[in-house]
C-alpha positions as CSV (number, residue, x, y, z in Angstrom):
1,M,-0.3,-0.1,0.3
2,T,3.0,2.2,0.6
3,L,4.2,1.9,-2.6
4,K,1.0,2.7,-4.4
5,M,0.6,6.0,-2.0
6,D,3.9,6.9,-2.9
7,R,3.8,6.4,-6.6
8,H,0.4,8.4,-6.6
9,A,1.9,11.5,-4.6
10,I,5.1,11.3,-7.3
11,L,2.6,11.7,-10.1
12,V,0.6,14.4,-8.6
13,L,4.2,15.8,-7.9
14,V,4.9,15.7,-11.9
15,F,0.9,17.1,-12.7
16,L,1.7,20.1,-10.9
17,T,5.1,20.7,-12.0
18,C,3.5,20.5,-15.8
19,L,1.2,23.2,-14.6
20,G,3.6,25.7,-13.5
21,A,0.8,26.0,-10.5
22,T,1.2,27.8,-7.0
23,E,-0.6,26.0,-4.4
24,A,-3.1,28.9,-4.1
25,Q,-4.2,28.1,-7.9
26,I,-4.1,24.1,-7.5
27,P,-7.5,22.5,-8.4
28,G,-8.5,19.4,-7.4
29,I,-6.5,16.5,-8.9
30,C,-9.8,15.3,-11.2
31,S,-11.1,18.8,-11.6
32,P,-11.9,19.7,-15.2
33,E,-9.2,22.2,-15.1
34,S,-6.8,19.2,-14.0
35,R,-7.9,16.9,-16.3
36,G,-7.3,19.2,-19.3
37,T,-4.0,17.9,-19.9
38,Q,-3.0,14.8,-20.8
39,A,-0.7,14.8,-17.7
40,G,-3.2,16.2,-15.4
41,F,-5.8,13.7,-16.9
42,D,-3.1,10.6,-16.2
43,A,-2.7,11.7,-12.8
44,C,-6.6,11.6,-12.3
45,I,-6.6,8.4,-13.2
46,E,-3.8,6.9,-11.0
47,A,-5.7,8.6,-8.0
48,I,-8.5,6.9,-8.9
49,R,-6.9,3.6,-9.0
50,S,-4.5,4.1,-6.1
51,T,-8.0,5.3,-3.9
52,M,-9.7,2.3,-4.9
53,E,-6.9,0.1,-3.7
54,D,-6.2,2.2,-0.4
55,N,-7.2,-0.1,2.6
56,N,-7.6,3.1,4.7
57,A,-9.6,5.6,2.1
58,F,-13.3,4.4,3.4
59,W,-15.1,3.2,6.7
60,F,-14.6,-0.7,5.7
61,G,-10.9,-0.6,5.6
62,Y,-8.5,-0.2,8.7
63,S,-10.6,2.2,11.0
64,Y,-13.0,0.0,11.2
65,F,-12.1,-2.3,13.6
66,A,-10.9,0.6,16.1
67,R,-14.4,1.8,15.8
68,C,-15.9,-2.0,15.9
69,P,-13.1,-4.1,17.6
70,L,-14.7,-7.9,18.3
71,N,-17.0,-8.9,21.2
72,E,-15.6,-10.4,24.2
73,N,-16.2,-14.0,22.4
74,G,-14.0,-13.0,19.6
75,L,-17.0,-12.3,17.2
76,P,-17.7,-9.0,15.0
77,Q,-20.3,-6.8,16.4
78,Y,-23.6,-6.7,14.8
79,N,-25.6,-3.3,16.2
80,I,-26.9,-0.1,14.9
81,E,-23.2,1.1,14.8
82,C,-21.3,-1.7,13.4
83,V,-22.7,-3.3,10.2
84,N,-20.2,-4.8,8.0
85,L,-21.3,-7.6,5.9
86,D,-17.9,-8.4,4.7
87,P,-14.8,-7.5,7.3
88,T,-12.1,-8.8,5.3
89,S,-12.6,-6.7,2.2
90,L,-10.6,-3.3,3.3
91,S,-10.2,-1.1,0.0
92,L,-12.9,-0.1,-2.6
93,G,-11.5,-2.5,-5.0
94,D,-11.5,-5.7,-2.9
95,R,-15.3,-4.7,-1.7
96,L,-16.8,-4.8,-5.3
97,F,-14.5,-7.2,-7.1
98,P,-13.7,-10.2,-4.0
99,A,-11.2,-12.7,-4.3
100,D,-8.1,-10.3,-5.8
101,S,-9.9,-10.0,-9.1
102,F,-10.0,-6.1,-9.3
103,N,-7.3,-4.8,-11.6
104,A,-7.0,-1.3,-11.5
105,T,-5.3,-1.1,-15.0
106,T,-8.5,-1.5,-16.3
107,I,-9.6,2.0,-15.3
108,T,-8.2,3.8,-18.4
109,S,-11.3,6.5,-18.7
110,Y,-13.0,9.0,-16.5
111,L,-16.5,9.2,-16.0
112,D,-18.2,12.3,-15.2
113,V,-21.1,12.2,-13.0
114,V,-23.4,15.3,-12.0
115,I,-26.0,14.8,-9.0
116,H,-29.3,17.2,-9.8
117,E,-30.5,18.4,-5.9
118,K,-34.2,19.8,-6.3
119,P,-36.1,21.9,-3.8
120,G,-38.9,19.9,-2.6
121,S,-40.6,18.6,0.9
122,Y,-40.9,15.1,2.4
123,A,-42.7,13.8,5.7
124,A,-40.5,11.9,8.2
125,C,-40.5,10.8,12.0
126,G,-43.7,12.5,12.5
127,H,-42.5,16.2,11.2
128,N,-42.9,17.4,7.6
129,Y,-39.1,18.8,6.2
130,T,-38.9,21.5,3.5
131,S,-35.9,21.7,1.2
132,E,-34.8,24.6,-0.9
133,G,-31.7,23.3,-2.0
134,E,-31.3,23.6,-5.9
135,A,-27.8,22.7,-7.5
136,D,-26.0,20.1,-9.8
137,H,-23.2,18.6,-7.5
138,T,-20.4,17.5,-10.0
139,L,-18.8,14.3,-8.5
140,D,-15.1,14.0,-7.4
141,P,-14.0,11.1,-6.3
142,I,-10.4,12.4,-5.2
143,N,-12.4,15.2,-3.3
144,P,-15.8,14.4,-2.8
145,E,-18.6,16.2,-1.4
146,T,-20.4,14.6,1.3
147,L,-24.2,14.8,0.1
148,T,-27.6,13.5,1.9
149,P,-30.1,10.9,0.3
150,W,-32.6,13.8,0.3
151,Q,-29.9,15.3,-2.1
152,T,-29.2,12.7,-4.8
153,S,-32.6,11.2,-5.0
154,H,-33.7,13.4,-7.9
155,G,-31.1,12.0,-10.5
156,F,-28.0,12.3,-12.3
157,T,-26.4,12.6,-15.9
158,A,-23.0,11.5,-16.8
159,S,-20.6,11.7,-19.9
160,V,-17.0,10.2,-20.3
161,Q,-13.7,11.4,-21.0
162,G,-11.2,9.7,-22.4
163,I,-13.3,6.8,-23.8
164,E,-11.1,4.1,-25.9
165,E,-13.4,2.6,-27.9
166,P,-16.6,5.1,-28.8
167,N,-18.1,2.2,-31.4
168,A,-19.0,0.0,-28.6
169,L,-21.8,-0.6,-26.2
170,Y,-21.6,0.2,-22.4
171,T,-23.1,-1.0,-19.0
172,L,-23.4,1.9,-16.1
173,I,-23.9,0.4,-12.6
174,I,-24.6,1.9,-9.5
175,V,-23.7,0.0,-6.2
176,D,-23.6,0.7,-2.3
177,A,-20.3,-0.1,-2.1
178,G,-20.6,-0.6,1.6
179,H,-23.5,-2.6,1.7
180,F,-23.6,-4.5,-1.0
181,F,-27.0,-2.5,-2.2
182,L,-28.0,-1.9,-6.1
183,H,-28.8,1.6,-6.8
184,G,-28.9,1.6,-10.6
185,V,-27.9,-0.5,-13.6
186,Y,-28.3,1.2,-18.0
187,V,-27.1,-1.5,-20.5
188,D,-26.7,-0.5,-24.2
189,I,-25.5,2.8,-24.0
190,P,-23.5,4.1,-27.0
191,G,-20.2,5.1,-26.4
192,N,-19.6,7.8,-29.4
193,N,-23.2,9.7,-27.8
194,F,-22.8,8.9,-24.2
195,D,-25.9,9.6,-22.3
196,I,-27.7,7.0,-20.2
197,K,-31.3,8.3,-21.8
198,F,-29.7,6.2,-24.9
199,G,-29.4,3.4,-22.8
200,K,-31.8,0.7,-21.3
201,P,-32.8,1.2,-17.7
202,I,-32.5,-2.5,-16.3
203,S,-33.0,-1.3,-12.5
204,E,-33.9,2.3,-12.8
205,Y,-31.4,5.1,-10.6
206,E,-32.3,5.0,-6.9
207,G,-30.0,7.4,-4.2
208,P,-28.3,6.7,-1.2
209,K,-30.6,5.4,2.0
210,Y,-27.7,5.2,4.6
211,Y,-28.8,5.4,8.0
212,K,-25.7,6.9,9.4
213,K,-24.2,10.2,9.9
214,D,-20.6,9.3,10.2
215,P,-18.5,7.8,8.7
216,P,-20.0,8.7,5.2
217,N,-20.9,5.5,2.8
218,P,-19.6,5.5,-1.0
219,Y,-21.9,5.0,-3.8
220,V,-20.0,4.4,-6.5
221,F,-20.8,4.3,-10.6
222,L,-18.9,1.7,-12.5
223,L,-18.9,1.7,-16.7
224,F,-18.4,-1.0,-18.3
225,R,-17.8,-2.3,-21.8
226,Q,-20.1,-4.8,-23.4
227,E,-19.2,-7.1,-26.1
228,S,-22.9,-7.7,-27.5
229,F,-26.5,-5.8,-27.8
230,F,-28.7,-6.2,-25.4
231,E,-32.0,-6.9,-27.2
232,E,-34.8,-7.9,-24.4
233,F,-34.4,-7.9,-20.4
234,D,-35.0,-12.1,-20.9
235,Q,-31.8,-12.4,-22.5
236,L,-30.0,-12.4,-19.1
237,P,-29.4,-15.3,-17.4
238,G,-32.6,-16.5,-15.1
239,I,-31.1,-15.7,-11.6
240,W,-30.5,-12.0,-12.9
241,V,-34.2,-11.8,-14.2
242,R,-35.1,-12.9,-10.8
243,F,-32.9,-10.5,-9.1
244,F,-34.1,-7.3,-10.9
245,Q,-38.1,-8.7,-10.3
246,Q,-37.4,-8.6,-6.8
247,Q,-35.5,-5.5,-7.3
248,T,-38.6,-3.8,-8.7
249,E,-40.7,-5.1,-6.3
250,Y,-39.1,-4.3,-3.0
251,G,-36.5,-1.7,-3.8
252,P,-33.0,-2.0,-3.3
253,Q,-32.5,-1.6,0.0
254,I,-34.9,-4.8,0.7
255,A,-33.7,-7.2,-2.6
256,N,-31.3,-9.4,-2.1
257,L,-27.5,-8.5,-2.4
258,F,-25.9,-7.4,-5.4
259,K,-22.3,-9.7,-6.1
260,L,-21.3,-7.3,-9.0
261,L,-18.5,-9.3,-9.9
262,D,-21.3,-12.5,-10.8
263,F,-23.3,-10.0,-12.4
264,A,-20.1,-8.5,-14.6
265,N,-18.9,-12.2,-15.4
266,D,-22.0,-13.4,-16.2
267,L,-23.0,-10.8,-18.7
268,K,-19.6,-10.9,-20.1
269,L,-18.9,-7.1,-19.3
270,V,-14.9,-5.9,-19.4
271,G,-13.8,-3.5,-17.2
272,P,-14.3,-1.5,-14.9
273,V,-13.4,1.1,-17.4
274,A,-14.2,4.2,-15.5
275,V,-15.2,4.6,-11.8
276,N,-16.8,7.8,-9.9
277,W,-18.5,7.8,-6.5
278,L,-20.2,10.3,-4.0
279,M,-20.3,9.9,-0.4
280,S,-23.7,10.4,1.6
281,R,-24.8,10.3,5.3
282,T,-28.0,9.8,6.6
283,D,-30.9,12.6,6.6
284,P,-34.4,12.4,8.0
285,Y,-35.4,11.2,4.4
286,A,-33.5,8.3,4.9
287,A,-34.4,7.8,8.3
288,Q,-38.2,7.7,7.0
289,F,-37.2,5.3,4.3
290,H,-36.2,3.1,6.7
291,L,-38.7,3.4,9.7
292,E,-41.4,2.6,7.3
293,N,-39.3,-0.8,6.2
294,R,-38.9,-1.6,9.7
295,I,-35.2,-1.5,8.4
296,V,-33.6,0.7,11.5
297,N,-35.3,3.4,13.7
298,I,-32.8,6.5,14.1
299,C,-35.9,9.0,14.6
300,P,-34.7,9.5,18.2
301,M,-31.3,11.1,16.5
302,Y,-33.6,14.3,15.0
303,D,-35.5,14.3,18.4
304,E,-32.4,14.9,20.5
305,Q,-31.3,17.8,18.1
306,A,-34.8,19.4,18.3
307,A,-34.3,18.8,22.1
308,R,-31.1,20.9,21.8
309,E,-32.4,23.4,20.1
310,Y,-35.4,24.2,21.6
311,G,-33.7,24.0,25.3
312,L,-36.0,21.6,26.9
313,I,-36.0,21.6,30.9
314,H,-34.5,18.8,32.4
315,I,-32.9,17.2,28.9
316,P,-29.1,17.3,29.2
317,D,-27.2,18.8,26.2
318,D,-25.9,15.3,25.8
319,A,-28.6,13.2,26.0
320,Q,-29.0,10.3,23.5
321,F,-32.3,9.1,22.8
322,S,-32.6,5.5,22.4
323,V,-36.3,5.1,22.2
324,S,-39.2,6.7,19.9
325,L,-42.2,7.8,21.9
326,F,-44.8,8.3,18.9
327,M,-47.6,9.7,20.4
328,A,-51.5,11.1,19.9
329,Y,-54.2,12.5,21.0
330,E,-57.7,11.2,19.9
331,S,-59.8,14.4,20.4
332,V,-63.5,13.8,20.8
333,G,-65.6,16.5,19.8
334,R,-67.9,18.8,22.2
335,N,-70.0,21.7,21.7
336,F,-70.0,23.6,25.1
337,S,-70.9,27.7,25.8
338,V,-68.7,29.6,27.9
339,C,-67.4,33.4,28.1
340,C,-70.7,34.3,25.8
341,N,-69.7,32.4,22.8
342,N,-70.8,28.7,21.9
343,Y,-67.9,26.7,21.1
344,T,-67.5,23.7,18.7
345,Y,-64.3,21.0,18.7
346,M,-64.7,18.0,16.1
347,N,-63.4,14.9,16.4
348,Q,-60.0,14.8,15.4
349,T,-56.6,12.8,16.1
350,Y,-53.3,14.9,16.7
351,H,-49.9,13.6,16.2
352,L,-47.2,15.1,18.1
353,D,-44.3,16.2,16.3
354,P,-41.8,17.4,18.8
355,I,-39.0,18.1,15.7
356,G,-41.3,21.0,14.5
357,D,-42.3,21.9,18.2
358,G,-46.1,21.3,17.1
359,Y,-49.1,23.2,18.2
360,L,-52.4,21.5,20.3
361,A,-54.8,23.1,21.7
362,P,-55.6,22.6,25.5
363,F,-58.9,21.0,24.6
364,N,-56.9,18.3,22.4
365,F,-54.8,17.0,25.1
366,K,-57.7,17.0,28.0
367,D,-57.3,13.2,27.7
368,P,-54.3,10.8,28.0
369,P,-52.9,9.9,24.6
370,V,-51.9,6.6,22.8
371,V,-48.4,6.1,23.2
372,K,-46.1,3.8,21.4
373,L,-42.5,3.2,21.7
374,M,-40.1,2.1,19.5
375,K,-35.9,1.4,19.9
376,K,-33.6,3.0,18.4
377,K,-32.1,-0.1,16.7
378,L,-31.9,-2.3,14.0
379,I,-34.5,-4.1,13.2
380,P,-36.8,-2.3,15.6
381,L,-39.6,-5.1,17.2
382,P,-42.2,-5.3,19.9
383,T,-39.6,-7.7,21.5
384,D,-37.3,-5.5,22.1
385,F,-38.5,-4.4,25.2
386,I,-38.7,-8.0,27.2
387,G,-37.0,-7.9,30.3
388,E,-37.3,-3.9,31.0
389,L,-39.3,-1.6,32.9
390,Y,-39.7,2.2,32.1
391,T,-41.0,5.5,33.8
392,L,-42.7,7.7,31.8
393,L,-43.5,11.8,32.9
394,K,-45.6,14.1,31.3
395,I,-43.8,17.5,33.0
396,D,-44.4,21.7,32.4
397,V,-43.2,24.7,34.3
398,I,-46.7,26.2,34.5
399,P,-45.7,30.1,35.0
400,D,-46.8,30.2,38.7
401,P,-43.7,29.5,41.1
402,H,-46.1,28.5,44.0
403,V,-46.7,25.7,41.9
404,A,-43.8,25.1,39.4
405,T,-39.9,26.2,38.5
406,P,-37.8,25.3,36.0
407,E,-35.9,22.9,38.9
408,K,-39.0,21.7,40.0
409,P,-41.7,21.5,37.6
410,F,-45.3,19.9,37.8
411,I,-46.2,16.7,37.3
412,F,-49.2,16.0,35.3
413,W,-48.9,12.7,34.6
414,M,-46.8,9.4,35.9
415,V,-46.6,5.9,35.1
416,T,-43.9,3.6,36.3
417,N,-43.0,0.1,35.8
418,I,-43.8,-0.2,31.9
419,P,-43.8,-3.5,30.9
420,L,-43.2,-4.9,27.2
421,G,-43.0,-1.2,26.1
422,R,-47.0,-0.8,26.7
423,V,-47.5,2.0,28.6
424,A,-51.0,0.8,29.3
425,M,-49.8,-1.8,31.0
426,G,-47.9,0.7,33.7
427,N,-48.9,1.6,37.1
428,T,-50.1,4.8,37.2
429,V,-48.7,6.6,40.3
430,I,-50.1,10.0,39.6
431,P,-53.0,10.1,37.3
432,Y,-53.3,12.0,33.7
433,M,-54.2,15.8,33.7
434,G,-54.4,17.8,30.6
435,A,-53.8,21.2,31.5
436,V,-54.4,23.6,34.6
437,P,-55.2,27.3,33.9
438,F,-52.7,29.3,32.5
439,T,-52.3,32.2,30.1
440,E,-48.7,32.0,28.3
441,T,-47.2,29.7,25.9
442,I,-45.9,26.6,27.3
443,R,-44.3,23.5,26.6
444,P,-45.6,20.5,28.1
445,Q,-43.0,17.4,28.1
446,F,-42.9,13.6,28.0
447,M,-40.0,12.2,29.6
448,L,-39.2,8.4,29.0
449,Y,-36.6,6.9,31.8
450,K,-35.4,3.4,31.8
451,Q,-35.6,1.8,35.3
452,G,-33.2,-0.4,36.8
453,K,-32.6,-3.9,35.5
454,R,-35.7,-5.5,36.8
455,R,-36.3,-2.9,39.2
456,R,-39.8,-2.5,39.9
457,L,-40.7,0.9,41.5
458,Q,-42.6,1.6,44.7
459,I,-43.2,4.9,44.7
460,N,-44.4,7.7,47.1
461,P,-44.8,11.2,44.8
462,F,-45.5,12.9,48.3
463,L,-42.0,12.5,48.9
464,Y,-40.8,14.3,46.5
465,T,-42.8,17.7,47.0
466,P,-41.8,18.6,50.3
467,E,-42.3,22.5,49.3
468,C,-45.9,22.6,47.6
469,A,-48.5,23.6,50.0
470,D,-51.2,23.6,47.2
471,I,-53.8,21.0,48.9
472,G,-55.4,20.3,45.4
473,Y,-51.9,19.7,43.7
474,R,-50.0,18.2,46.2
475,E,-48.5,15.2,44.9
476,R,-47.8,16.8,41.6
477,C,-46.3,20.8,42.1
478,L,-42.7,21.6,42.8
479,F,-41.4,18.4,42.3
480,E,-37.8,17.5,42.6
481,L,-37.4,15.9,39.5
482,D,-33.8,15.5,39.8
483,R,-34.0,13.7,43.3
484,F,-36.6,11.1,41.9
485,V,-34.4,10.5,38.7
486,E,-31.1,10.0,41.1
487,E,-32.9,8.2,43.7
488,N,-34.7,5.9,41.7
489,K,-31.6,5.2,38.8
490,L,-33.4,6.4,36.1
491,E,-31.6,6.8,32.4
492,L,-33.5,8.9,30.3
493,V,-33.8,7.5,26.6
494,G,-36.5,9.3,24.8
495,A,-39.2,12.5,24.9
496,N,-41.5,14.2,23.3
497,W,-43.5,17.6,23.7
498,F,-45.9,20.3,22.0
499,T,-46.6,23.8,22.7
500,T,-49.8,25.0,23.3
501,T,-51.6,28.6,24.4
502,A,-54.9,29.1,26.3
503,D,-58.3,28.3,24.4
504,A,-61.5,28.4,25.8
505,S,-61.3,26.1,27.3
506,M,-59.3,27.0,29.7
507,A,-62.0,29.0,31.3
508,L,-63.9,25.8,31.6
509,V,-61.3,24.4,33.6
510,A,-60.5,27.5,35.7
511,M,-64.2,27.2,36.7
512,D,-64.2,23.5,37.2
513,I,-60.7,23.5,38.8
514,L,-60.1,26.7,41.1
515,G,-63.8,27.1,41.3
516,L,-63.8,30.5,39.9
517,S,-66.7,32.1,38.3
518,E,-67.3,32.5,34.7
519,A,-66.4,36.2,34.9
520,D,-63.2,35.6,36.7
521,A,-62.5,32.3,34.8
522,C,-62.9,34.2,31.4
523,A,-60.5,37.0,32.6
524,S,-57.9,34.9,34.1
525,T,-57.6,32.6,30.9
526,G,-57.8,35.9,28.7
527,V,-61.1,34.5,26.8
528,S,-63.0,37.7,25.4
529,G,-66.5,38.0,25.2
530,F,-67.6,37.9,28.3
531,S,-70.2,40.1,29.6
532,I,-73.3,40.9,32.0
533,P,-75.5,40.2,30.4
534,C,-74.2,38.0,26.9
535,G,-74.8,41.1,24.5
536,A,-77.4,38.8,22.7
537,T,-80.0,36.1,22.9
538,D,-78.4,34.0,20.3
539,A,-74.5,33.9,20.6
540,P,-72.3,33.3,17.7
541,I,-71.1,29.7,16.8
542,T,-67.8,29.8,17.0
543,D,-65.5,27.2,15.3
544,V,-62.5,26.6,17.2
545,P,-59.7,28.0,14.6
546,T,-57.2,26.0,13.4
547,P,-53.5,27.5,14.4
548,D,-51.1,28.1,11.5
549,E,-49.1,25.3,12.5
550,P,-50.8,22.2,14.3
551,A,-50.0,19.1,15.0
552,T,-51.3,16.8,12.2
553,I,-55.2,16.3,12.2
554,I,-56.5,13.1,10.7
555,E,-59.9,12.0,10.5
556,E,-61.4,10.0,13.6
557,E,-62.0,6.9,11.7
558,K,-58.1,7.1,10.7
559,S,-57.0,6.8,14.4
560,R,-57.1,2.7,14.5
561,R,-54.3,3.2,11.9
562,F,-52.2,5.1,14.5
563,D,-49.5,2.6,14.1
564,D,-49.2,3.0,10.1
565,E,-49.5,6.6,10.0
566,R,-46.2,7.6,12.6
567,S,-44.2,4.8,10.2
568,S,-45.6,7.0,7.2
569,G,-44.3,10.5,8.8
570,S,-47.4,12.2,9.5
571,G,-46.9,15.7,10.9
572,K,-46.4,19.0,10.1
573,G,-43.8,21.5,11.9
574,R,-41.7,24.7,11.3
575,R,-38.0,23.0,11.2
576,R,-36.2,22.8,7.9
577,P,-33.3,20.5,7.3
């Protein structure tokens, strides 16, 4: 390997000497400017060959074993951070062409690939993301730009420099070198008028769906010369006809792994004659794909980021969530009159959108939510929670120091000893409460804690509210949360939240809970319109306005499909990637 790197360095030095360039003027070794001379072109091709043979160039090289050492039994790890289907292949060349079959000297041309990024929106992890980016990304294999799955999802164009046999036909193959998934095959591309639109797509291009942020993963574009023309799809050997049928039916990340060398040999392809690649790291777009297909759940990573962005109380800046809390409120409609107005609330289901800091009106969270837990892991299953117990809290800092402070929040709900990831099977220590009267914007938080291994809790909440003087809230107000977490050896593993402001239903709560008169309740909660007597005998019907950015609303009859809706990314909010 040292010899290869030395040869690479010498060629680069020769190339720069020929150009007579200073360091400030040096373009990338494979940039169009550099490839404008024969010396520059040769240096670029040699750099590509050398990089493909380099055992340290990509994440699956020697560095992998430092990140993912063998376990205590001397076996490779297999978890969300450590997945390597071929730990013996360290270089890109050996990865794609096993058994020492890679011959770098076949690479004689340069494959110029441009990825076309377009603006758009997509739903992921319960939130609607919007990307306004629009750009053409020219791939440079030696100085690669790292792109996200969304950026690479809209297609590409390709051309070839230095093609040696322009009258031949060519096959272009796109493959995930880290995980052996096929991402596109185009055959019968004419060398004298090279454009994939003139070829035949056996498998249409589909961009990366990588699920990790670091290290980035290579997606490789390989060009082979054909020995003959492919008239029909059925010309392929039967094993490949079946493979591409599965590819069409299930998608590249779910179909069988692609064996590039076998495919090239079976189709009598020559090369590769040109190679390029992009590097990709994950984004919410890829996260949603993996969530829908139950491949891996990485949505907690985006909840973590949002929690830090919004500065949520009692969530450390270095918190690492390992469980998703997918939550929905199924709000039952009601008509009521208060403050000289009639109000109508409809039957609706609201999915919380913590990433977008989604809004929810107080009337809509008066009853407990439906909660679904899912671990951050490969192939998440309900059985992941066997043998584990959890505690769920709903907390908030009500703008009243007599009942809550940032250090000592108000407890709206406490469920302990949750088995099998099913909140309904836990012990309700403090019954659910929707909201207490308030006038400012607040942000109720759900906090999920993992209890010590098989450790069942026996909680007396009054022990953690010694400063609470309000008889009605004695077990809830000024709750010493930090002490509660420390003494019971709890580990924060997930969170969810929403924002809310007072609505007309708060006047009813003030009357019911605080015993206020209607006049005082309307005044204390900021609901206008009350007078004695009311101004008209027939008060107007006031439909509750939908906030500018509410949590996603879905018809009541769809509420039974809660799990499917969460995995399909229902949600609406304000954040952009």
